[in-house]
C-alpha positions as a Markdown table, in Angstrom:
| # | Residue | x | y | z |
|---|---|---|---|---|
| 1 | Met | 20.5 | 15.8 | -4.2 |
| 2 | Lys | 19.9 | 13.4 | -7.1 |
| 3 | Val | 18.1 | 10.2 | -6.2 |
| 4 | Leu | 17.8 | 7.1 | -8.4 |
| 5 | Met | 14.9 | 4.8 | -7.4 |
| 6 | Ile | 13.8 | 1.4 | -8.6 |
| 7 | Ser | 10.1 | 0.7 | -8.0 |
| 8 | Leu | 7.5 | -1.9 | -8.8 |
| 9 | Asp | 4.6 | 0.6 | -8.8 |
| 10 | Arg | 3.2 | 1.1 | -12.3 |
| 11 | Gly | 0.8 | 3.6 | -10.8 |
| 12 | Leu | 3.7 | 6.1 | -11.4 |
| 13 | Phe | 2.7 | 6.1 | -15.1 |
| 14 | Gly | -0.7 | 7.5 | -14.1 |
| 15 | Gly | -4.1 | 6.0 | -14.8 |
| 16 | Gly | -7.5 | 5.8 | -13.2 |
| 17 | Ser | -6.6 | 3.5 | -10.3 |
| 18 | Ser | -3.1 | 4.7 | -9.6 |
| 19 | Gly | -4.0 | 6.3 | -6.3 |
| 20 | Asp | -1.9 | 9.1 | -4.9 |
| 21 | Val | 1.4 | 7.5 | -5.7 |
| 22 | Leu | 2.3 | 10.0 | -8.4 |
| 23 | Glu | 1.5 | 13.0 | -6.3 |
| 24 | Arg | 3.6 | 11.6 | -3.5 |
| 25 | His | 6.6 | 11.1 | -5.7 |
| 26 | Lys | 6.2 | 14.6 | -7.2 |
| 27 | Arg | 6.5 | 16.0 | -3.6 |
| 28 | Tyr | 9.5 | 13.7 | -2.9 |
| 29 | Ala | 11.2 | 15.1 | -6.0 |
| 30 | Glu | 10.6 | 18.7 | -4.9 |
| 31 | Met | 12.0 | 18.0 | -1.4 |
| 32 | Ala | 15.0 | 16.0 | -2.5 |
| 33 | Gly | 16.0 | 18.0 | -5.6 |
| 34 | Lys | 15.8 | 15.5 | -8.4 |
| 35 | Leu | 14.3 | 12.0 | -8.6 |
| 36 | Asp | 14.6 | 9.5 | -11.4 |
| 37 | Val | 12.4 | 6.3 | -11.0 |
| 38 | Ile | 12.9 | 3.1 | -12.9 |
| 39 | Val | 9.8 | 0.9 | -12.8 |
| 40 | Phe | 9.5 | -2.8 | -13.5 |
| 41 | Ala | 7.1 | -2.6 | -16.4 |
| 42 | Ser | 6.2 | -4.2 | -19.7 |
| 43 | Ala | 6.9 | -2.9 | -23.2 |
| 44 | Glu | 3.5 | -1.1 | -23.4 |
| 45 | Tyr | 4.7 | 1.6 | -20.9 |
| 46 | Glu | 6.5 | 4.7 | -22.1 |
| 47 | Glu | 9.0 | 7.0 | -20.4 |
| 48 | Lys | 7.3 | 10.0 | -18.8 |
| 49 | Glu | 8.7 | 13.4 | -17.7 |
| 50 | Ile | 6.4 | 14.4 | -14.9 |
| 51 | Asp | 8.3 | 17.6 | -14.0 |
| 52 | Glu | 11.8 | 18.7 | -14.7 |
| 53 | Asn | 12.9 | 17.1 | -11.5 |
| 54 | Leu | 10.9 | 13.9 | -11.8 |
| 55 | Lys | 11.2 | 11.3 | -14.6 |
| 56 | Ile | 9.7 | 7.8 | -14.8 |
| 57 | Tyr | 11.5 | 5.1 | -16.9 |
| 58 | Pro | 9.9 | 1.7 | -17.7 |
| 59 | Thr | 12.2 | -1.3 | -17.9 |
| 60 | Lys | 10.0 | -2.5 | -20.9 |
| 61 | Ser | 10.7 | -6.1 | -19.9 |
| 62 | Glu | 9.1 | -9.4 | -19.1 |
| 63 | Lys | 9.1 | -10.6 | -15.4 |
| 64 | His | 12.3 | -12.7 | -15.8 |
| 65 | Gln | 14.1 | -9.8 | -17.3 |
| 66 | His | 13.2 | -7.1 | -14.8 |
| 67 | Phe | 16.4 | -7.2 | -12.7 |
| 68 | Ser | 18.8 | -7.1 | -15.7 |
| 69 | Lys | 16.8 | -4.5 | -17.6 |
| 70 | Ala | 16.7 | -2.2 | -14.5 |
| 71 | Glu | 20.4 | -2.6 | -14.0 |
| 72 | Thr | 21.2 | -1.8 | -17.7 |
| 73 | Leu | 18.9 | 1.2 | -17.7 |
| 74 | Ala | 20.3 | 2.5 | -14.4 |
| 75 | Leu | 23.9 | 2.3 | -15.6 |
| 76 | Ser | 22.9 | 4.1 | -18.8 |
| 77 | Leu | 21.3 | 6.9 | -16.8 |
| 78 | Ala | 24.3 | 7.1 | -14.5 |
| 79 | Lys | 26.7 | 7.9 | -17.4 |
| 80 | Thr | 25.3 | 11.4 | -17.6 |
| 81 | Lys | 23.9 | 11.9 | -14.1 |
| 82 | Lys | 25.8 | 11.7 | -10.9 |
| 83 | Tyr | 23.4 | 10.2 | -8.4 |
| 84 | Asp | 23.9 | 10.7 | -4.6 |
| 85 | Leu | 21.6 | 7.9 | -3.5 |
| 86 | Leu | 20.0 | 4.7 | -4.6 |
| 87 | Val | 16.5 | 3.7 | -3.3 |
| 88 | Thr | 14.9 | 0.4 | -4.2 |
| 89 | Gln | 11.8 | -1.5 | -3.1 |
| 90 | Asp | 12.4 | -4.8 | -1.4 |
| 91 | Phe | 11.8 | -6.9 | -4.5 |
| 92 | Ala | 14.3 | -4.9 | -6.5 |
| 93 | Ala | 17.1 | -5.6 | -4.0 |
| 94 | Pro | 19.0 | -8.1 | -6.3 |
| 95 | Ala | 19.4 | -5.2 | -8.8 |
| 96 | Gly | 20.1 | -2.8 | -6.0 |
| 97 | Ile | 23.2 | -4.6 | -4.7 |
| 98 | Lys | 24.8 | -4.8 | -8.1 |
| 99 | Leu | 24.2 | -1.0 | -8.7 |
| 100 | Lys | 25.5 | -0.1 | -5.3 |
| 101 | Arg | 28.8 | -1.9 | -6.0 |
| 102 | Ile | 29.2 | -0.4 | -9.5 |
| 103 | Leu | 28.0 | 3.2 | -8.8 |
| 104 | His | 29.6 | 3.4 | -5.3 |
| 105 | Ile | 26.6 | 5.2 | -3.8 |
| 106 | Pro | 24.6 | 4.6 | -0.6 |
| 107 | Trp | 21.6 | 2.3 | -0.9 |
| 108 | Ile | 18.3 | 2.4 | 1.0 |
| 109 | Val | 15.8 | -0.5 | 0.7 |
| 110 | Thr | 12.1 | 0.2 | 1.3 |
| 111 | Ile | 10.4 | -2.9 | 2.7 |
| 112 | His | 6.6 | -3.3 | 2.8 |
| 113 | Gly | 6.9 | -6.8 | 4.3 |
| 114 | Met | 5.3 | -8.9 | 1.6 |
| 115 | Phe | 8.3 | -10.8 | 0.4 |
| 116 | Phe | 8.8 | -12.7 | 3.7 |
| 117 | Ser | 5.1 | -13.5 | 4.4 |
| 118 | Ala | 4.1 | -17.2 | 4.6 |
| 119 | Glu | 1.2 | -16.5 | 2.2 |
| 120 | Trp | 3.5 | -15.2 | -0.5 |
| 121 | Leu | 6.2 | -17.9 | -0.1 |
| 122 | Gly | 3.8 | -20.8 | 0.0 |
| 123 | Phe | 5.2 | -23.9 | -1.8 |
| 124 | Ser | 6.6 | -21.9 | -4.8 |
| 125 | Pro | 10.3 | -22.8 | -5.5 |
| 126 | Leu | 10.6 | -19.6 | -7.5 |
| 127 | Asn | 9.4 | -17.4 | -4.6 |
| 128 | Trp | 11.7 | -19.2 | -2.2 |
| 129 | Tyr | 14.6 | -18.6 | -4.6 |
| 130 | Leu | 13.7 | -14.9 | -4.9 |
| 131 | Phe | 13.4 | -14.7 | -1.1 |
| 132 | Tyr | 16.9 | -16.1 | -0.8 |
| 133 | Arg | 18.3 | -13.5 | -3.3 |
| 134 | Ile | 16.5 | -10.6 | -1.6 |
| 135 | Lys | 17.5 | -11.6 | 1.9 |
| 136 | Lys | 21.2 | -12.1 | 0.8 |
| 137 | Ala | 21.2 | -8.7 | -0.8 |
| 138 | Leu | 19.7 | -6.9 | 2.2 |
| 139 | Phe | 22.8 | -7.4 | 4.3 |
| 140 | Phe | 24.7 | -5.0 | 1.9 |
| 141 | Ala | 22.2 | -2.2 | 2.1 |
| 142 | Asp | 23.2 | 1.0 | 4.0 |
| 143 | Ala | 19.7 | 1.7 | 5.5 |
| 144 | Phe | 16.1 | 0.7 | 5.4 |
| 145 | Arg | 12.7 | 2.3 | 5.5 |
| 146 | Val | 10.0 | 0.0 | 6.7 |
| 147 | Asn | 6.2 | 0.2 | 7.2 |
| 148 | Asn | 6.0 | -1.0 | 10.8 |
| 149 | Asn | 7.9 | -2.2 | 13.8 |
| 150 | Ile | 7.3 | -5.9 | 13.0 |
| 151 | Ile | 9.4 | -5.6 | 9.9 |
| 152 | Glu | 12.1 | -3.7 | 11.9 |
| 153 | Lys | 12.2 | -6.5 | 14.4 |
| 154 | Arg | 12.5 | -9.1 | 11.7 |
| 155 | Leu | 15.5 | -7.3 | 10.2 |
| 156 | Leu | 17.2 | -7.1 | 13.6 |
| 157 | Glu | 16.5 | -10.8 | 14.2 |
| 158 | Trp | 18.3 | -11.6 | 11.0 |
| 159 | Gly | 21.3 | -9.7 | 12.3 |
| 160 | Ile | 20.9 | -6.7 | 10.0 |
| 161 | Asp | 22.2 | -3.9 | 12.2 |
| 162 | Lys | 21.7 | -0.8 | 9.9 |
| 163 | Gln | 19.9 | 2.5 | 10.1 |
| 164 | Ile | 16.1 | 1.8 | 10.0 |
| 165 | Leu | 13.4 | 4.4 | 9.6 |
| 166 | Val | 9.9 | 3.1 | 10.6 |
| 167 | Ser | 7.7 | 5.3 | 8.4 |
| 168 | Pro | 4.4 | 4.1 | 6.9 |
| 169 | Thr | 3.3 | 5.2 | 3.4 |
| 170 | Pro | 2.1 | 8.8 | 3.7 |
| 171 | Val | -1.7 | 9.3 | 3.3 |
| 172 | Asp | -3.4 | 12.5 | 2.3 |
| 173 | Val | -6.1 | 12.4 | 5.0 |
| 174 | Glu | -7.1 | 16.0 | 4.4 |
| 175 | Lys | -8.5 | 15.0 | 1.1 |
| 176 | Phe | -10.9 | 12.6 | 2.9 |
| 177 | Leu | -11.6 | 14.7 | 5.9 |
| 178 | Ala | -12.8 | 17.6 | 3.7 |
| 179 | Val | -15.7 | 15.6 | 2.1 |
| 180 | Lys | -19.0 | 15.9 | 3.9 |
| 181 | Lys | -20.4 | 12.6 | 5.1 |
| 182 | Gln | -23.5 | 11.4 | 3.0 |
| 183 | Leu | -26.3 | 9.8 | 5.0 |
| 184 | Asn | -28.1 | 6.7 | 3.7 |
| 185 | Pro | -31.6 | 6.7 | 5.3 |
| 186 | Gly | -32.9 | 3.2 | 5.6 |
| 187 | Met | -29.8 | 1.6 | 4.0 |
| 188 | Ile | -26.5 | 0.4 | 5.4 |
| 189 | Arg | -23.6 | 0.6 | 2.9 |
| 190 | Ile | -20.6 | -1.6 | 3.4 |
| 191 | Leu | -17.4 | -0.7 | 1.5 |
| 192 | Phe | -14.2 | -2.4 | 0.5 |
| 193 | Val | -11.5 | -0.6 | -1.4 |
| 194 | Gly | -8.3 | -2.4 | -2.7 |
| 195 | Arg | -6.9 | -5.0 | -5.0 |
| 196 | Leu | -9.1 | -7.9 | -5.8 |
| 197 | Ser | -6.4 | -10.4 | -5.0 |
| 198 | Pro | -6.1 | -13.6 | -2.9 |
| 199 | Glu | -4.5 | -12.0 | 0.2 |
| 200 | Lys | -7.5 | -9.6 | 0.6 |
| 201 | Asn | -9.8 | -12.6 | 1.2 |
| 202 | Leu | -12.8 | -11.1 | -0.4 |
| 203 | Glu | -14.4 | -14.5 | -0.8 |
| 204 | Met | -14.9 | -14.6 | 2.9 |
| 205 | Leu | -16.4 | -11.1 | 2.9 |
| 206 | Ile | -18.8 | -11.9 | 0.1 |
| 207 | Asn | -19.9 | -15.3 | 1.7 |
| 208 | Val | -20.4 | -13.6 | 5.0 |
| 209 | Phe | -22.4 | -10.7 | 3.6 |
| 210 | Lys | -24.7 | -13.1 | 1.7 |
| 211 | Met | -25.7 | -14.7 | 5.0 |
| 212 | Ile | -26.7 | -11.3 | 6.5 |
| 213 | Ser | -30.3 | -10.3 | 5.8 |
| 214 | Gly | -31.6 | -6.8 | 5.7 |
| 215 | Asn | -31.4 | -3.5 | 3.7 |
| 216 | Leu | -27.6 | -3.6 | 3.2 |
| 217 | Glu | -25.3 | -3.0 | 0.2 |
| 218 | Leu | -21.8 | -4.3 | -0.3 |
| 219 | Leu | -19.8 | -2.0 | -2.6 |
| 220 | Ile | -16.5 | -3.3 | -3.9 |
| 221 | Val | -14.0 | -0.9 | -5.4 |
| 222 | Gly | -10.9 | -2.1 | -7.2 |
| 223 | Glu | -9.6 | -4.6 | -9.8 |
| 224 | Gly | -7.4 | -7.6 | -9.8 |
| 225 | Ser | -6.7 | -11.2 | -10.5 |
| 226 | Arg | -9.8 | -12.5 | -8.6 |
| 227 | Glu | -12.3 | -10.2 | -10.1 |
| 228 | Glu | -14.2 | -12.7 | -12.3 |
| 229 | Ile | -14.2 | -15.3 | -9.6 |
| 230 | Leu | -15.6 | -12.9 | -7.1 |
| 231 | Lys | -18.3 | -11.6 | -9.4 |
| 232 | Asp | -19.4 | -15.2 | -10.1 |
| 233 | Leu | -19.5 | -15.8 | -6.3 |
| 234 | Ala | -21.7 | -12.7 | -5.8 |
| 235 | Lys | -24.0 | -13.0 | -8.8 |
| 236 | Asp | -26.9 | -14.4 | -6.8 |
| 237 | Asp | -27.1 | -11.4 | -4.5 |
| 238 | Arg | -28.1 | -8.1 | -6.1 |
| 239 | Arg | -27.0 | -6.2 | -3.0 |
| 240 | Ile | -23.3 | -6.7 | -4.0 |
| 241 | Lys | -22.0 | -4.2 | -6.4 |
| 242 | Phe | -18.6 | -4.1 | -8.1 |
| 243 | Leu | -17.8 | -0.5 | -8.9 |
| 244 | Gly | -14.5 | -1.1 | -10.7 |
| 245 | Pro | -11.3 | 0.9 | -10.1 |
| 246 | Lys | -11.7 | 4.6 | -9.1 |
| 247 | Ser | -9.3 | 7.4 | -9.4 |
| 248 | Tyr | -7.8 | 8.9 | -6.2 |
| 249 | Asp | -9.9 | 12.0 | -6.8 |
| 250 | Glu | -13.1 | 9.9 | -7.0 |
| 251 | Leu | -12.4 | 7.9 | -3.8 |
| 252 | Pro | -13.3 | 10.6 | -1.2 |
| 253 | Glu | -16.9 | 10.7 | -2.5 |
| 254 | Val | -17.1 | 6.9 | -2.6 |
| 255 | Tyr | -15.9 | 6.6 | 1.0 |
| 256 | Ser | -18.3 | 9.4 | 2.1 |
| 257 | Lys | -21.3 | 7.2 | 1.1 |
| 258 | Ser | -20.3 | 4.3 | 3.2 |
| 259 | Asp | -21.4 | 3.5 | 6.8 |
| 260 | Ile | -19.0 | 0.6 | 7.4 |
| 261 | Phe | -15.6 | -0.1 | 5.9 |
| 262 | Val | -14.4 | -3.7 | 5.9 |
| 263 | Leu | -10.8 | -4.9 | 5.4 |
| 264 | Pro | -10.8 | -8.8 | 5.6 |
| 265 | Ser | -7.2 | -9.3 | 4.6 |
| 266 | Asn | -5.1 | -12.3 | 5.5 |
| 267 | Thr | -2.0 | -10.1 | 5.5 |
| 268 | Glu | -1.6 | -6.3 | 5.6 |
| 269 | Thr | 1.6 | -4.5 | 6.3 |
| 270 | Tyr | 0.0 | -1.1 | 6.7 |
| 271 | Gly | -3.5 | -0.7 | 5.3 |
| 272 | Lys | -3.5 | 2.8 | 3.9 |
| 273 | Val | -7.2 | 2.4 | 3.1 |
| 274 | Leu | -8.0 | 2.3 | 6.8 |
| 275 | Phe | -6.8 | 5.9 | 7.2 |
| 276 | Glu | -8.9 | 6.9 | 4.2 |
| 277 | Ala | -11.9 | 5.2 | 5.6 |
| 278 | Ala | -11.4 | 6.7 | 9.1 |
| 279 | Ala | -11.0 | 10.2 | 7.8 |
| 280 | Ser | -14.2 | 9.7 | 5.8 |
| 281 | Gly | -16.2 | 8.9 | 8.9 |
| 282 | Ala | -16.9 | 5.2 | 8.3 |
| 283 | Ala | -17.0 | 2.7 | 11.1 |
| 284 | Ile | -14.3 | 0.0 | 10.5 |
| 285 | Val | -14.2 | -3.7 | 10.7 |
| 286 | Ala | -10.7 | -5.2 | 10.1 |
| 287 | Thr | -8.8 | -8.4 | 10.6 |
| 288 | Lys | -6.0 | -8.4 | 13.1 |
| 289 | Thr | -3.2 | -7.9 | 10.6 |
| 290 | Thr | 0.1 | -6.3 | 11.5 |
| 291 | Gly | -0.7 | -3.2 | 9.5 |
| 292 | Ala | -4.2 | -2.7 | 10.9 |
| 293 | Arg | -3.1 | -3.2 | 14.5 |
| 294 | Ser | -0.2 | -0.7 | 14.0 |
| 295 | Ile | -2.6 | 2.1 | 13.2 |
| 296 | Phe | -5.7 | 1.8 | 15.3 |
| 297 | Ser | -6.7 | 0.5 | 18.8 |
| 298 | Asp | -9.6 | -1.7 | 19.9 |
| 299 | Asn | -11.7 | 1.3 | 20.8 |
| 300 | Glu | -11.4 | 2.8 | 17.3 |
| 301 | Val | -11.8 | -0.3 | 15.1 |
| 302 | Leu | -13.8 | -3.6 | 15.5 |
| 303 | Phe | -11.0 | -6.2 | 15.1 |
| 304 | Val | -11.7 | -9.8 | 14.2 |
| 305 | Glu | -9.4 | -12.8 | 13.9 |
| 306 | Ile | -7.8 | -13.4 | 10.5 |
| 307 | Gly | -9.7 | -15.9 | 8.4 |
| 308 | Asn | -12.6 | -16.2 | 10.9 |
| 309 | Ala | -15.8 | -15.9 | 8.9 |
| 310 | Glu | -18.0 | -16.3 | 11.9 |
| 311 | Ser | -16.5 | -13.4 | 13.8 |
| 312 | Leu | -16.4 | -11.2 | 10.7 |
| 313 | Gly | -20.1 | -11.8 | 10.2 |
| 314 | Ala | -20.9 | -11.1 | 13.8 |
| 315 | Ala | -18.9 | -7.8 | 13.7 |
| 316 | Ile | -20.6 | -6.6 | 10.6 |
| 317 | Thr | -24.1 | -7.5 | 11.9 |
| 318 | Lys | -23.3 | -5.8 | 15.2 |
| 319 | Leu | -22.4 | -2.5 | 13.5 |
| 320 | Ala | -25.3 | -2.7 | 11.1 |
| 321 | Leu | -27.8 | -2.9 | 14.0 |
| 322 | Asp | -26.1 | -0.5 | 16.4 |
| 323 | Glu | -26.0 | 3.1 | 15.1 |
| 324 | Gly | -24.6 | 4.3 | 18.3 |
| 325 | Leu | -21.6 | 2.0 | 18.2 |
| 326 | Arg | -21.1 | 2.8 | 14.5 |
| 327 | Thr | -21.0 | 6.5 | 15.3 |
| 328 | Ser | -18.7 | 6.2 | 18.4 |
| 329 | Leu | -16.1 | 4.0 | 16.6 |
| 330 | Ala | -16.2 | 6.2 | 13.5 |
| 331 | Asn | -15.7 | 9.4 | 15.5 |
| 332 | Arg | -12.7 | 8.0 | 17.5 |
| 333 | Ala | -11.0 | 6.6 | 14.4 |
| 334 | Arg | -11.5 | 9.9 | 12.6 |
| 335 | Glu | -9.9 | 11.8 | 15.4 |
| 336 | Thr | -6.8 | 9.6 | 15.1 |
| 337 | Ala | -6.8 | 10.2 | 11.4 |
| 338 | Arg | -6.8 | 13.9 | 12.0 |
| 339 | Leu | -3.5 | 13.6 | 13.8 |
| 340 | Tyr | -1.7 | 12.2 | 10.8 |
| 341 | Asn | 0.3 | 14.9 | 8.8 |
| 342 | Arg | 1.3 | 13.7 | 5.4 |
| 343 | Glu | 3.7 | 16.6 | 4.8 |
| 344 | Glu | 5.6 | 15.8 | 8.0 |
| 345 | Ala | 5.8 | 12.1 | 7.0 |
| 346 | Met | 7.2 | 12.9 | 3.6 |
| 347 | Ala | 9.7 | 15.4 | 5.0 |
| 348 | Arg | 10.8 | 12.8 | 7.6 |
| 349 | Leu | 11.5 | 10.3 | 4.8 |
| 350 | Val | 13.4 | 12.7 | 2.5 |
| 351 | Asn | 15.4 | 13.9 | 5.5 |
| 352 | Phe | 16.3 | 10.3 | 6.1 |
| 353 | Trp | 17.4 | 10.0 | 2.4 |
| 354 | Lys | 19.6 | 13.1 | 2.9 |
| 355 | Lys | 21.2 | 11.7 | 6.1 |
| 356 | Val | 22.1 | 8.4 | 4.5 |
| 357 | Ala | 23.4 | 10.2 | 1.4 |
| 358 | Gly | 25.5 | 12.6 | 3.6 |
| 359 | Lys | 23.6 | 15.6 | 2.3 |
| 360 | Ser | 21.8 | 16.6 | 5.5 |
């Protein structure tokens, strides 16, 4: 089966902080047969042949040209390749609908949920216009793969009665389970891993941490638009350390050194980092986002209300002072992480592709 995909994930071109996205797509290509991925990306990116069955093509475009460039590139590729299926991320749906009509192939939309969140829409006329175009296009898709049941429910409420696979992003938990936990005598290390962007609400975490006394460290891994603002906010507390982006191979060791993992997000459709933290044996504090609640229960994670600094501070303090609670929460979450089989999740997704394409 030949699959054409349109993605927003520039991690597919590789690089230090690209996570496991490239490894996942290599496995998708092996399972499916052949996978060509067009990525919304600027002129600095170059075409990459990862394997003979996986190629990555940049649109080499500015933001306002991404849709048209992706369409042109896809039609050019289709002249010499007969694709059986089109898969696009939610934001690429306006390009997807056009390509479905021209190429006459089934179309699956992958939805992570971000495009219809209140935080993203805000008061931006451009975002509302894009939301209108995406939602209009979705009615013409043949099937959907979504990260959680909340997104599935939203599609059904809109009247979109199509095949829907609820399947979160696969996580290589074995990579994190395999690393031995490193103890920190006399020190409590708190960790955050992710984008340094507004929706992660790291300002709240930093402000809360600064109010907690004791022999603690806050380690922040990642990069993003809020980096300089966050560093300025944290500059008067030497216990807060910014470690920058880490490669996926480096992350297991980083996680293994943490006692507590905190995810203070305002919105999270899945929270892959929670699986990584759990597999690494860290006790977890997380806000009650859809993604976090869809993975773990109250006896595995210390949940707090979204945006509530007081409850976040209380939860971190409670875990920092109570080693027994840290251990029991970490052990239960780790057992849940052990049950997650990445290979089965990827196979389930590719089998769904084959079903929609009529190749099963």
